[in-house]
C-alpha positions as CSV (number, residue, x, y, z in Angstrom):
1,M,97.5,-55.6,53.3
2,Q,99.7,-58.2,54.9
3,K,100.2,-59.9,51.8
4,K,101.4,-56.8,50.0
5,A,103.9,-56.2,52.8
6,L,105.1,-59.7,52.7
7,L,105.7,-59.7,49.0
8,L,107.4,-56.5,49.4
9,F,109.7,-58.0,52.0
10,L,110.4,-60.9,49.9
11,A,111.3,-58.6,46.9
12,L,113.6,-56.5,49.1
13,L,115.4,-59.6,50.3
14,A,116.1,-61.0,46.9
15,G,117.3,-57.7,45.7
16,C,119.8,-57.7,48.9
17,S,121.8,-61.2,48.2
18,A,125.2,-61.0,48.3
19,E,127.9,-60.6,45.2
20,I,130.4,-63.0,44.1
21,G,133.4,-62.4,45.9
22,D,131.5,-60.6,49.1
23,E,132.7,-61.3,52.8
24,C,130.4,-64.3,54.3
25,E,130.3,-66.5,57.5
26,T,127.7,-68.8,56.2
27,S,126.2,-69.8,52.9
28,V,122.9,-67.9,53.8
29,D,124.9,-65.0,53.7
30,C,125.7,-65.2,50.3
31,S,122.5,-66.5,48.9
32,P,119.1,-67.4,50.9
33,E,117.9,-69.5,48.1
34,G,121.1,-71.8,48.4
35,D,122.8,-71.1,44.8
36,R,125.6,-69.7,46.3
37,V,128.2,-71.0,49.0
38,C,130.5,-69.4,51.4
39,D,133.8,-70.6,51.0
40,R,135.1,-70.3,54.8
41,S,138.6,-71.4,53.6
42,Q,139.2,-68.0,52.1
43,R,140.0,-65.1,54.7
44,G,136.8,-63.4,56.0
45,G,134.8,-66.1,53.7
46,Y,134.3,-65.7,50.2
47,C,130.6,-66.2,48.3
48,T,131.0,-68.1,45.1
49,I,129.3,-70.7,43.2
50,E,131.0,-74.2,43.5
51,D,131.4,-76.2,40.0
52,C,130.5,-73.5,37.5
53,A,130.1,-74.0,33.9
54,P,131.9,-71.6,31.2
55,D,130.0,-68.4,31.3
56,G,127.8,-69.9,33.9
57,C,128.6,-67.2,36.6
58,P,126.6,-64.0,37.0
59,D,127.7,-60.5,35.8
60,G,130.7,-59.2,37.5
61,A,132.2,-62.8,38.0
62,L,134.5,-65.2,36.0
63,C,134.4,-69.2,36.2
64,V,138.0,-70.0,37.0
65,E,139.3,-73.5,37.0
66,F,142.0,-74.2,39.8
67,A,143.8,-77.6,38.8
68,F,145.9,-78.2,42.1
69,E,148.2,-81.2,41.1
70,T,146.5,-83.2,38.4
71,P,143.7,-82.4,36.2
72,R,141.4,-84.8,37.8
73,L,141.5,-82.8,40.6
74,A,140.5,-79.5,39.2
75,R,137.9,-77.3,40.9
76,R,135.8,-74.8,39.4
77,Y,134.5,-71.7,41.1
78,C,132.9,-68.1,40.4
79,M,135.5,-65.6,41.1
80,A,134.9,-61.7,41.3
81,S,136.0,-60.1,38.0
82,C,138.5,-57.3,38.4
83,E,140.5,-54.5,36.6
84,S,143.1,-53.5,39.2
85,G,143.7,-54.2,43.2
86,G,141.1,-51.3,44.1
87,D,138.4,-53.8,42.7
88,C,139.2,-56.2,45.4
89,R,138.3,-56.3,48.9
90,D,140.9,-56.1,51.8
91,H,143.6,-58.7,51.9
92,Y,142.9,-59.9,48.1
93,A,144.6,-59.1,45.1
94,C,143.5,-58.9,41.4
95,V,145.6,-61.6,39.4
96,R,145.7,-62.8,36.0
97,A,144.8,-66.5,35.4
98,G,147.8,-68.9,35.5
99,E,149.4,-67.0,38.3
100,Q,147.8,-69.6,40.8
101,D,147.6,-72.6,38.7
102,A,144.3,-71.5,37.5
103,Q,142.5,-70.6,34.1
104,V,139.4,-68.7,33.3
105,I,137.4,-71.2,31.2
106,D,134.8,-69.1,30.2
107,E,134.1,-68.6,26.6
108,H,132.9,-65.1,26.1
109,R,134.5,-63.3,29.2
110,G,138.4,-63.2,30.4
111,G,140.3,-60.8,32.3
112,E,141.3,-61.1,35.9
113,Y,139.9,-62.2,39.4
114,C,139.9,-61.4,43.2
115,A,142.0,-63.7,45.1
116,Q,143.2,-64.1,48.6
117,E,146.9,-62.5,48.9
């Protein structure tokens, strides 16, 4: 009986992992498995996946490349996709790639993403 209860608890825990773009304080808030990180440089934290590959983000997210001043310093992150500002949490806006020196690098997905205002 204890084994069944433990398996049920683990299944529920796995189903409760945070989505890309969710608020967080630590990376464990984003994923107990360690496959997502909490970007604390964003207001309220931002659950993401670093160094994403094209089309490598989960459903509801886009792989965005931020090319700060030079392409060799570019960084890729999974960002929550959106259609309007109402799809993003407070203090975040739905932005089109290119507005923040960024581009969506997915081959089969496109659109806008939630970014800090």
